[in-house]
N, C-alpha and C positions, 0 to 999 in steps of 0.2 A: 752245708750248715743250715740249720733251721732258720727261717726268716722270722724276725720279730716284728710285731706290728704295734701301732699306736692304738691304745684302747681308751675307754671313757673314764674309768675310775681314777682317783687321784694318784694312788700309788703306781699304777701301771702307766698312767699318762706321764708321770715323772720319768719312769723307766724308759719310755719310748724315746726319750731324748738320746739315749745311748745307741742309736744307730744312725746318727746324723753325720754328714760329711763336712770335713774341713772347716776353715775359718772364713769370716767375711773379708778379712784382710790379713796380710802376712803377720803372724804373731811375733811378739818380742823374741829375739833369738834365745834369750835365757829361758823363757817359757817353753819354747820349742825343744830346747835341749833337755829340759826336765821331762816333757811328754815323751820324747823319743826314748829316754832311759827307762821310763816306766813301762812303755810298750815292750821294749826289749827284755826287761827283767821278767815279765810274765810269760813271754814266749820261751825264755830259757828255763823256766821252772820244770823240774821233774817231779817234785813233790812239794806239798804245801799244807800248812794247817793254820787255823786261826779261829777265834771266836768273833763272829759278826753280830753286832747288836744294832738293830734298826728301831728307832723311835720316830713315830710320825703322829701328827695331830697334837691337840692339847685338850686339857680339861677332860670331860666325859668321853670325848672322841679320841683321846690318846690311845695309842696301841704300841706295844713293844713286842718285837720278834727277836729271838736269840737263836743263832745257828752256829753250832760247833762243827767245823768242817775239817775233814782230812781228805786229801786227794793225792793220787799217784798216777802219773802217766804210764802206759798209754790210755787206760780207760777204767780207772778205779776211783770211786768217790764214796765217802761215808759222812753222815751228818746226823746230829741230834738237833731237832728244830722245836723250839718252844714258842707257842703263840697263846697269849692270854691264859696261861696255866696249863694248856694242853700240850703234851710232848709227843712228837713223832720221830721215828727212827728211819733213816734212809740209807740204803746201801746199793751201790752199783758195782757189780763184780766183774765187769768186762763184757758180759753177755746180756745180763738182765739187771733191772733195778727192782728193789723191794722197798716197800713202805708199810709201816704199821703205826698204830696209835697206842701209846702206853695204856695198859689196862684192858685192851681188846685182845683176848686170847683166842678169838674165834676166826678172825679173818685178817688177811694182809693183802696188799696190792702187789702184783707182779707184772712188769712190762719189759719190753725189749729196749736195749740201748746199743745201737749199731756202732757208735764211736764215742769219743770223749765229749764231743759237742752235745750229742744226744743225752749223755749222762748228766752233764751240767745243766742242760735245758730241763731235764726231768726234775733235778733238784730245785731249779728256779721256779718251776710251775708249782712246787710245793712250798714256796715262800722261803727257801733256804739260801737265797742269793741276794737279799736286800732289794734295792729299787731297780737293779738291772745292770749296773756298771760291771760287776764282777764277771758275769758270763762273757761280756765283751773282752775284758782283759785276759781271760783265760783261753778264749777260743778264737777270737777274730784275728785274721791276718792283716787287717787294716786298722788296728786299734789306735794307731797314731792319729788317724782322722776321726776317731769316734769317742775318745776319752773326753774331750771338750765338746759338749753337745751343741748342735746347731751352729748359728753364726752370731757369736757374742758381739754386743755393741762395745764391750770393754773386756779385755783379757790381760791380766797383769799378775806379776809375782808380788805377794804380800810378805810381810816380815816372817822369818822362820818361827816355827812353833814346836813344842814338845807334846807328843801324843803317846800315851802309854809308855812313857820313858824313852821314846825314840825321837831324835831330832828330825824335823820334817821341813821340806820345802812346801810352801803354801801358795797355791795358784787360785785366783778368783776369776770367774767368768760371769758377766752380766748378760742375761738373755731376756728376750720377750719384747713386746710392744712397750712404748714409753709409759703407758698408764698401768702396766702390770709387769714390770720388770722383776726378774728373780735373780738372786745371787746363788751361784754354784761355787762352793769353796772346797777345794781339795787339799788334803795334806798327804804328802808322799814321803816315806822314809828316806833320809839322805843316804844312808848306808846301803840299803837294799832296793830302794826305789819302789817299794810296794805301798799300796794304799793303806793309810791308817784312819782317815776320816773324810767323810763327804757330808757337807751340810747344804741344804737348799731352803731358801727363805726369801721373803720380799726384799727388794732393793730399797730399803728405807732405813734411816738411822734408828738404831734401837730396836728394830723389828726382830722378833724371835724366829728362828728357822722352823719350818713346818716338817722338815725331814732331817734327821741326823743319823748317819750310818757310821759306826766306829768298828775298828778291827783291833783286837788285843791278842796277846800271846801268839804273835805272828812268827812262824818259822818256816824255813825252806828245807829243813831236815828233820821232819817229825819221826817219832818212833812208830814204825809200822810193822805189824806182824801179819801172818796169813789170816788170822782171825779178824783183823781190822775190816777186811772187805768180804767176809763170809757171812751170809745171812742165815740164821737158824730160826725158823718160825717156832712159835709156841706149839707144844704138843697138841696135835689134832686141829690146828688152825688151817683154814682153807684159803687158797689163793684166789683172788678176784682180779678181773681185768681192770686196768686203769679207767677211770671215768672218761667218757667221751668228751672231748673239748667242746665247749659251747660254740654254736654257730654265730658268727659275727655278721651274718647277712641272712636274708630270707632264704630258708632252706628249699624253696621251690626253684631257686636259681640253679639249674643244672643243665648240662649239655642236652640240647634238643628242645629246651623250653623257650617259648617266645617271651622276650623280656617285657617288663611292664612299660607302659608309655612314659616317655621322658616328660619332665615338667620344666617350665620356666624358659628363659631366654639366655643366649650366650652374651658375651661382653659387647658384641657388635649389634645386639638388639634383635637377632634372629631367633625365632621360636625353635626350641630344641625338639627335634623329631628324628625318628629312624628312617623316615621316608626318603630323605636325601641320600641315604647310604645304601639303598637297595642295589644289589649286585656287587657290593664291595665288602671287604673285611674290616670291621670296626673294633678298635679297642676303646672301651669305656673305662676311663681311669678316674676313680674316686681318690682324691688326694687333697693336700693343703700345703701352703708354703711353710706352715709351722710344724709340719710332720717330718721329722728326721728321716725315717725309712722311706717316705715318699720322695724326698729330695735325693736320697741315696740311689733310688731306682731310676730317677729321671734320665741319666746318661744312657741307660739301657733302652728306655722308651724312645729317646731322640735317635739313637743309633738304628733302632728298628724302623722308625719312620723314614729315615734317610735311605735305608736299604730296600724297603718294600713299598714305599708310597707309589712309585711309578707302576707297580704291579696291581694297584687297587687297594692298598692298605691305608686306612684313615685312623685318626685318634680323636676322641672327644673327651676333654677334661671335665670333671664334675668337682668343682672346688668347694671344700668345706671350710674355707676361710671365714673369719668372723665378720660381724657387722662393721661397716666403715673401713673394711680392709681392701676395697677395690683398688685404690692407688698403689698399695703395696703389691697386690696381686699382679696388676698390669706391669709394674716395674720389674717384677720377678720374671714374668713371661718374656718381656723384652730382653732382659739381661741374659736369660738362658736360651733365647732364640727358639721358642716353642711356637711353631706356626699353626697349630691346630686350634679349633674353637674351645672356649672355656665357658661352662655354665656356672654362674655364681649368683646366689641370692642373699648372702650374708647370714644364713641361718645356722652356720656352724654345724653341730651334730643334728640340729633340727632342720637342716636344709631340705627342701621339698623332695629332691631325688634320694637323699640319704634315708629319709623316712620311708619313701615309697619302696625302696629296695631293702629296707631293714639293715642298712649298713651301720655297724657299731664299732668298726675297726678299719683303719686305713694304713697303708695303701690297699685298695681292693679293686680288682679289675674284672671286667667281663669282655670276652672276645666274641663278637657277633659275626656269624658267618654270612656268606652271600645270600643265603635264603632267609635272613632276618632272624634266625634262631641262634641261641647261645651255642658256641663251639667249644668254649673253655671257660672255666671259672678260676680266678686267682692266678692266671698265668703271668709270671714275672720272673726276673732274674734269668737264669739259664733256660727256664721253661718257656719263655716268651717267644723266642724266634722259632723253635720247632712248632709251636701251636699256630703261629701266623702262617708258616709255610704249609702246614697241613690244611688250614682253612682256605688258603689261596688255591690249592689244587682241586678243591671240590667244585 
């Protein structure tokens, strides 16, 4: 499954919450039962259609995205996506995905989709999946732990509501630091347990949400024909490769490259330097306590440290936590038993090392070999252990 990361923009930063693990404390049994039913309902889907409408921002910054989606497992997706009056057509036929813009009869995009997850991710990358919860619901095997993002300070069931004619269970999670808490309010259909509405906004009385995502015309038995997932380009139109994904780190960071000098000090007051790691294999882990995917990856890093540390493997954390977050960071490190050093300067995305390395998305890792040069970029998940073992053998 493609790994999703935390990015800088508002919309994507909101979506990155949907790869975070579990709860800060045991949730209310009623809430847990609702979440379990929702996760199960999406896992059991064979086909699905809905009109997804995303509204975010306000005033001149307001933007509306509408996506009319039809999908059928094992690997078929079709959608019509409208953004600011511009309409795109998306089709994944089980082998490839196709994308065109209404009015453009000269070109269309064609790319590979190896599986259902790849098809949904391709749709998401073209703004057809809202703020990011839908791909988790459709493709994640651990969605029970990901529907509610992060570690809410409050998680409760609100009064039932009706959305698009469907009676809904309403669940509210409050997330974030005390001075910038956000409400995530979910409405799930009581009958089919599918998402009908998600709103995200400041945790303040009377505050308007900054994001509202609604689902209408939801059905699990849409009318599907062979033409639904067959793409027919305009006569004479030429296929183009999908645009290259933007680099979220300095493109010079490749295997064999000598990493840039480290900046700052760790929490113990020691100057950050690669010198102390000569002859060892070092994982440099750019992360933050507020980043759901980072926290989700943490057990994997801890396991790797426990398995390979005696063989010469080390970890150095580069925290992108915000200003005045040191107490929270230290408490998190203690709670999760992270024995390696952490470099923290409170700069958030402008932290000295993030700027030096051009890091604009986390989690981001560099594996440094015994020779002091980069052995692997972005090694995480199932790719981490093999990368460490290969570096240790050199």
